[in-house]
C-alpha positions in Angstrom: 2.9 -21.0 -10.6 1.9 -17.4 -11.2 2.0 -14.6 -8.6 -1.7 -15.1 -7.8 -1.2 -18.8 -7.1 1.8 -18.1 -4.8 -0.2 -15.5 -2.9 -3.1 -17.9 -2.3 -0.8 -20.8 -1.3 1.1 -18.7 1.2 -2.3 -17.7 2.8 -3.4 -21.3 3.0 -0.1 -22.5 4.5 -0.3 -19.8 7.2 -3.9 -20.9 8.1 -3.2 -24.6 8.1 0.1 -24.5 10.0 -1.2 -22.3 12.8 -0.9 -24.7 15.8 -2.4 -22.1 18.2 -5.5 -21.7 16.1 -8.8 -21.3 17.9 -10.9 -21.2 14.8 -14.0 -18.9 14.9 -15.6 -18.0 11.6 -17.6 -14.7 11.2 -19.4 -14.0 8.0 -21.1 -10.9 6.6 -21.5 -9.1 3.4 -23.9 -7.3 1.1 -25.5 -7.5 -2.3 -26.2 -4.3 -4.3 -27.7 -3.4 -7.6 -27.2 -0.1 -9.4 -29.3 0.7 -12.4 -28.6 3.9 -14.3 -29.5 5.8 -17.4 -26.6 8.0 -18.7 -26.6 10.8 -21.2 -23.3 12.3 -22.4 -22.7 15.7 -24.0 -19.5 14.3 -25.7 -20.0 13.8 -29.4 -19.8 10.1 -30.4 -20.7 8.8 -26.9 -24.2 7.3 -27.1 -26.8 7.4 -24.3 -26.8 4.1 -22.3 -28.7 2.0 -19.8 -26.2 0.5 -17.4 -26.8 -2.1 -14.6 -24.1 -3.0 -12.1 -24.7 -5.9 -9.7 -22.3 -6.5 -6.8 -22.0 -9.3 -4.4 -19.4 -8.8 -1.6 -18.6 -11.6 0.9 -16.7 -10.8 4.1 -15.6 -13.9 6.0 -13.1 -13.5 8.9 -11.3 -16.1 11.0 -10.1 -15.7 14.5 -6.8 -17.6 14.7 -5.9 -17.0 18.3 -6.4 -14.3 20.9 -6.4 -10.9 19.2 -5.3 -12.3 15.9 -7.2 -13.1 12.7 -7.5 -13.1 8.9 -10.0 -11.0 7.1 -11.1 -11.5 3.5 -13.4 -9.4 1.4 -14.2 -11.0 -2.0 -16.4 -9.4 -4.6 -18.1 -10.4 -7.8 -19.4 -7.8 -10.2 -21.7 -8.2 -13.2 -21.9 -5.1 -15.5 -24.5 -4.9 -18.3 -24.5 -1.9 -20.7 -26.4 -1.0 -23.8 -23.1 0.6 -25.1 -19.5 -0.6 -24.8 -19.0 -1.3 -21.1 -15.4 -0.1 -21.3 -16.7 3.4 -20.8 -16.8 3.5 -16.9 -20.0 4.2 -15.0 -18.2 7.1 -13.2 -14.7 8.5 -13.2 -11.7 6.3 -12.3 -10.1 6.5 -9.0 -6.5 6.2 -7.8 -5.8 2.5 -8.1 -2.1 1.8 -8.2 -1.5 0.6 -4.6 -1.6 -3.1 -5.3 1.3 -5.4 -6.0 -0.6 -8.6 -6.8 -3.3 -8.9 -9.4 -6.2 -10.7 -7.6 -8.8 -9.8 -10.3 -10.2 -12.5 -12.5 -12.2 -11.7 -15.7 -14.8 -14.3 -16.5 -16.7 -12.5 -19.3 -15.2 -9.5 -21.2 -17.7 -8.7 -23.9 -18.4 -5.2 -25.2 -21.7 -5.1 -23.4 -21.3 -7.6 -20.7 -18.6 -7.8 -18.0 -18.3 -10.4 -15.2 -15.4 -10.5 -12.9 -14.5 -11.3 -9.3 -11.6 -10.0 -7.2 -10.1 -9.9 -3.7 -10.4 -6.3 -2.3 -9.3 -7.1 1.3 -7.1 -10.0 2.4 -5.0 -9.4 5.5 -3.7 -10.8 8.7 -4.1 -8.7 11.9 -2.4 -9.1 15.3 -3.5 -6.7 18.1 -1.0 -6.3 20.9 -0.8 -4.4 24.1 1.3 -1.7 22.5 -0.4 -1.5 19.1 -1.1 -3.7 16.1 0.4 -5.3 13.0 -1.5 -5.7 9.8 -0.1 -7.4 6.7 -1.9 -7.9 3.3 -4.5 -6.0 1.3 -6.0 -3.5 3.6 -7.6 -0.1 3.9 -5.4 2.6 5.3 -7.4 5.6 6.3 -5.5 8.9 6.6 -6.9 12.4 6.6 -9.9 14.3 8.0 -11.7 15.7 5.0 -15.3 14.8 4.3 -15.1 15.3 0.5 -11.3 15.3 -0.4 -8.4 13.8 1.4 -5.0 15.3 0.3 -3.1 13.3 2.9 -4.7 10.0 2.0 -2.2 8.7 -0.5 -3.3 5.1 -0.3 -7.0 4.9 -1.2 -8.4 8.3 -2.4 -11.5 8.3 -4.6 -13.2 10.9 -6.8 -16.2 12.4 -5.0 -18.0 12.3 -8.4 -17.9 8.5 -8.3 -21.4 7.9 -7.1 -21.2 4.1 -7.6 -18.3 3.6 -5.2 -19.2 2.1 -1.8 -15.8 1.6 -0.3 -12.2 2.5 -1.0 -9.9 -0.1 -2.6 -7.4 -2.0 -0.5 -3.7 -1.4 -0.6 -1.1 -4.2 -0.5 0.9 -3.2 2.6 2.4 -4.0 5.9 1.4 -1.5 8.6 2.5 -1.1 12.2 0.6 1.0 14.7 2.1 2.1 18.0 -0.1 3.4 20.8 1.4 5.9 23.2 -1.8 6.9 25.0 -5.6 7.2 24.6 -5.4 9.8 21.9 -1.8 9.5 20.6 -0.4 6.9 18.2 2.0 6.5 15.3 1.6 4.4 12.1 4.3 3.1 9.8 3.3 1.8 6.4 5.2 0.0 3.7 3.0 -0.2 0.5 4.3 -3.1 -1.6 4.4 -2.6 -5.4 5.5 -5.0 -8.2 9.1 -3.8 -8.0 11.1 -2.6 -5.0 11.9 0.8 -6.5 8.2 1.5 -7.2 7.1 0.7 -3.6 5.8 3.4 -1.3 6.3 4.0 2.4 5.0 6.6 4.9 4.6 7.4 8.6 1.9 9.3 10.4 1.9 10.6 14.0 -1.4 11.6 15.6 -2.2 13.3 18.9 -4.8 15.4 20.6 -4.7 18.8 22.4 -7.8 20.4 24.0 -10.7 19.7 21.5 -8.4 19.2 18.4 -6.8 16.2 16.8 -3.5 16.8 15.1 -1.4 14.7 12.8 1.8 15.0 10.8 2.8 12.6 8.0 5.5 12.0 5.5 6.9 9.5 3.1 7.8 8.5 -0.4 5.0 7.9 -2.8 5.2 7.4 -6.6 8.9 8.2 -6.4 8.2 11.6 -4.8 8.9 13.0 -1.3 5.6 13.9 0.5 5.1 15.9 3.7 1.8 17.0 5.3 -0.6 17.0 8.2 -4.2 17.6 9.2 -6.2 19.0 12.1 -9.9 18.5 13.1 -11.9 19.7 16.0 -14.7 22.0 17.2 -15.1 25.7 16.8 -18.1 26.9 18.8 -20.9 24.4 17.7 -19.3 23.6 14.3 -16.9 21.0 13.3 -13.8 22.3 11.5 -11.0 20.5 9.7 -8.0 21.1 7.4 -5.4 19.0 5.6 -2.2 20.0 3.7 0.3 18.1 1.7 3.5 19.1 -0.1 4.6 16.8 -2.9 8.1 17.1 -4.2 9.3 17.1 -7.8 9.1 14.0 -9.9 11.8 12.3 -12.0 9.1 12.2 -14.7 9.4 16.0 -14.9 6.4 17.0 -12.8 7.0 20.0 -10.5 6.5 20.1 -6.7 3.1 21.3 -5.6 0.8 22.0 -2.6 -2.7 20.5 -2.1 -4.8 21.5 0.8 -8.4 21.6 2.1 -10.3 23.4 4.8 -13.9 22.9 5.7 -16.7 22.9 8.3 -19.9 21.1 9.1 -22.8 22.0 11.4 -25.9 20.3 12.7 -28.2 23.2 12.2 -31.4 21.4 13.5 -32.0 17.7 14.5 -33.0 17.1 10.9 -30.6 19.3 8.9 -26.8 18.9 8.5 -24.7 21.3 6.5 -21.2 20.8 5.0 -18.7 23.1 3.4 -15.3 22.2 2.0 -12.7 24.0 -0.2 -9.9 22.3 -2.1 -6.7 23.8 -3.6 -5.0 21.4 -6.0 -1.6 22.7 -6.9 -1.1 19.9 -9.3 -3.9 21.1 -11.6 -3.9 23.6 -14.4 -6.1 26.7 -14.9 -6.3 26.4 -18.7 -8.9 23.8 -19.9 -6.8 23.4 -23.0 -4.0 21.9 -20.9 -6.2 19.4 -19.0 -4.4 16.0 -18.5 -7.4 13.8 -19.4 -5.3 10.8 -20.0 -3.8 10.9 -16.5 -7.3 11.3 -15.0 -8.7 8.2 -16.8 -5.5 6.2 -16.0 -6.1 6.9 -12.3 -3.0 9.0 -11.7 -4.9 12.1 -10.7 -8.4 12.9 -9.4 -8.9 16.6 -10.4 -7.8 18.6 -13.5 -8.0 22.2 -12.3 -6.9 24.0 -9.1 -9.7 25.4 -7.0 -12.9 23.6 -5.9 -15.7 24.3 -3.6 -18.2 21.8 -2.2 -21.5 22.6 -0.5 -23.7 19.9 0.9 -26.8 19.3 3.0 -28.4 16.2 4.5 -32.0 16.4 5.6 -34.2 13.8 7.4 -37.4 13.9 5.4 -39.0 11.1 7.4 -37.8 8.6 10.1 -37.1 6.2 7.2 -36.1 8.7 4.4 -33.0 10.8 4.3 -32.3 13.4 1.5 -28.9 14.4 0.4 -27.8 17.3 -1.8 -24.3 18.2 -2.8 -22.8 20.7 -5.3 -19.1 20.7 -6.3 -17.8 23.7 -8.3 -14.5 24.1 -10.2 -14.2 27.8 -9.4 -11.8 28.5 -12.2 -13.6 27.1 -15.3 -17.1 27.3 -13.6 -18.0 23.7 -14.2 -19.1 21.3 -11.5 -21.7 18.7 -10.6 -24.9 18.5 -8.6 -25.6 15.3 -6.8 -29.1 14.6 -5.4 -30.4 11.5 -3.8 -32.8 10.1 -1.3 -32.3 7.0 0.8 -35.2 4.9 2.0 -34.5 2.4 4.8 -36.6 -0.4 3.6 -35.8 -2.8 6.4 -33.2 -2.9 9.1 -30.7 -4.5 6.7 -31.8 -3.1 3.3 -32.1 0.3 1.7 -33.2 1.9 -1.6 -31.5 5.0 -3.0 -32.6 7.0 -5.9 -30.4 9.8 -7.3 -29.4 12.2 -10.0 -25.8 13.1 -11.0 -25.9 16.3 -13.0 -22.7 17.7 -14.5 -22.5 21.4 -15.1 -20.2 23.3 -17.5 -19.5 24.4 -21.0 -17.8 22.4 -23.8 -14.3 21.2 -22.8 -14.7 22.4 -19.2 -13.7 19.7 -16.6 -17.1 18.3 -15.8 -18.4 18.6 -19.4 -16.8 15.1 -20.0 -19.0 13.5 -17.2 -22.3 12.0 -18.2 -25.6 13.0 -16.7 -26.8 9.9 -14.7 -30.2 9.0 -13.2 -29.8 6.0 -11.0 -31.5 3.6 -8.6 -29.5 1.5 -6.1 -30.8 -1.2 -3.9 -28.6 -2.7 -1.1 -29.0 -5.6 1.3 -26.6 -6.4 4.1 -26.3 -9.8 5.8 
C-alpha cells in the first residue's frame, strides 16, 4: 500500500473506532470559475485563453464534545489554448506537505483535471488550549500583503487566482494563558525526519498593540522573528521582521521585514500602504533566481518593494479594488484592478485586470498581462 493509502486508512480507523463519537455532519463549500485572457511579453510564449473551474467541498464531523475532523477536498479543471503547464499566475511556496494527496486524472497539454486534499485534520479543543493534527492552515504574521514570519503558507500577492493558502502537514499545540496571550508549538512533517520543520510563537497584548515573537528551524535554517500590530491615532499600523540563518546549501543569512499602515478615510474608502525589504533578493536583474521562483522556493527576486492599495464601495452591491506593487530597485511592478458585484447573498462576480509593468528582464516583465472574470458561489 502506498503512502496515500496508509494516510486514508489511518483516518478511517480513527473515525470508525471512536467509541465516544457523537456524529454530527456539517457541510459547506464553493464552486468558482475563472476565465482569463493572457498576453505575454516573453518571446515564444503565445497569448492564451485560460479557464479554471474549481469545486471545493468542506465536510466536517463532530466526534465528541469540542473535537472533530475537518476535510477540504477540491477538484480543478483547467482548459488552455496553449500548454497548460505554464501557470495562470506565479507559483507559491508549496513544500510544507509530507503526503502527496493529489490525483491527476487528465494531464494533456491543453487540459488538466485533478483533485486533491487541501485540508484534513483532527482538532481537539481543551480548557487550556487546542491540539490540531493533519493538513491544516497555520496563520502567522500581521501583514496585509506580505508575511515574512509566515513560513508555512505564504503566497505571492501577484497570484490573483489563489483564494486560500495551501495546508501544511503538521501537529500544532496551542496554549492559552489569558484572553490575549497564547503560545503555539508546531511540528511540520516532511517526507524525511531531517527535512521536517518546527517552530514556536508567543503572542500577547499591551495597551492597543498585539506583539509576538517566533523562532524555529525551517528548510534546514535557523529562523527568529516577531511582529506587532495596533492603532496609531485613527490608523492601523503593523510590522514584521524575520532573520534567517545561513544554509548548508551555501545561501547566506538575511533579514526580511515589512511595515505598513491602513486607514478608513471615509465610510466608502479604505487605503493601504506596505513596504517590504527582502534581504534574500538581489539588486541586479541579471542575477535573478528565476528557477527558484518557479520551483516555489522564493516569492520575490529583488530586495525592496512598495505596495499602495485602495478599496472603494461604488454601490451597496459593488466594491472596487486597486493595488499597485513596485519593485523600487528595477522599477517594475504590477497593477491589479478589479470590481466585485455581490450577485446574491451566496454568489459574486469579479472582473479584473492584472497589468505587469517593467522593461525587458525586469522582475515583472516575465508576468503575463491578464484580463479575467471570476464567478463564485458558496453553499
